[in-house]
N, C-alpha and C positions, 0 to 999 in steps of 0.2 A: 582414389575411393579404396572403402575397404575391399578385400576378398569376397566376403559373399555377399557384397552389395554391387556388382559385376552385372550387368544388365545381360539377360536370357533370354529378351525376346525372341517372339516368333518373326523368322527370314528367309530371305534367299537362301543365305548360308546353312542355315537347320534343314533344307527341302534339299540341300545337295550333300550333306552329312558332312559340314566344312564348318569350321569354328576358325574364328578370329581369334588373337591372341591378343590379349592385353594385359596390361600392368596393373597391379593392386597392390597395398597393403598387406602383410598377414597378421597376424596376432601377437606377433614380436616387433611389431612398427619396421621391416624389413618390407623392401621391395622384394615381389614376386611376379612371375606370371601365372595367367588363369585364363583359359579358352570360354568366348564368349561365345552362345549363337545367334546373337545380335540383337541392336536396340533400336529403337524405333524409330528416333527423329534419322539415325544414318540410313535406315532402310528406304523408308519414306523419302531421302534426298536422292538416294543411289537410285528407287525406280521410278524417280522426276529425269535422273539424267541420262537415263536407258530409253528411255522414252521420249526425248530429245533426238537422242543417236538415232533413233528408228524414222521418227520425221525428219531427218536430218538426209540421211539415205534415200527416202520415199522421195524427198525431192529433187535432191539430186538425180533420180532413174526417170520422175518426168521432164526433167529440164532436160535430160538427156534426149527420149521418147521423142519429145519434141527440137528437136536440133538447135536448143539454146545452147548447151554445153557437150563436153566429151567425154565419153566414157571414162575419161581419164578420173575427172572429176567425182563420179559415183563410187569407184571402185576406191578413190580416197575415201571416202566418207565411209563406205561400207568396212573399210579395213581401220577407221577409228581414229585416219591422220589429219592432218592439217598442213598447209601447206609446204612451212619447213622442214617438218618432217620428212615428206616426200621429194623434197627437191634433195636432202640430205643422202636419204636410199639411191634415188636414181644418177646423182653424182651431177643434177645439173642446176643451174642459176634459175633463181625463185621466176625469175620473171618471161626467161622458156619455157617451164612447166604451166605458168597462167597461161603462156600461148597459145601452147597444148591444149588447154578446156576450149579452145575455139574451133565449134566444128571441122568450117573449113579448112586448118590447119590440119587438124588430127589425122584429116582423107588425108595426107602428102607425106604425112611421117612415115619413115624408112623401116623395113621390118629390122636391122639393128634399134633403133630408137624404140620401137613398141615393145620389140625384147627388154629391154628396162625394165620398162613400166610391167610388163606381164610377169619379169623374175620375182618384182617386188609385189605384186596381188598375187603369186602363186597361181597362175591362171596362165592359158595358152594364149598365144594372139587372137587365135580366131572368137575366145572369150572376150577377148581385150575388144576388140571389133566388134562384140552384138551381146548385148549386157542380156539379152533374152533368153543368151544360152547359160546365165548362171543362175545359177538355184537360192535364192537365199537361204 
């Protein structure tokens, strides 16, 4: 696309005073960088993804409150992680972390294990044990 054709649509980037760096062709036919305040299709896709994340976090929170999963799953969703990422951060096998999602297993975890999760989520063990202490 040409330099003067780079989209400058309204987006979340603009409201936060950010610009996205794009490549375009200048008047000499050379590639150059141009700042863009946004592009409607990309903004729509990003907003949809953010809404999906919010729904997953809220679903995980309700599952914790209903004793269907442990707070570890909630914090994983809240921090936009998936199971492979979380397992790599805490240094445990995937099956072990999944097992810690079970409320009855979570209740028996040692402080040492809980501290690994708390460190990853940058919260205290007390906050990990009680998601109601966590402010969204």
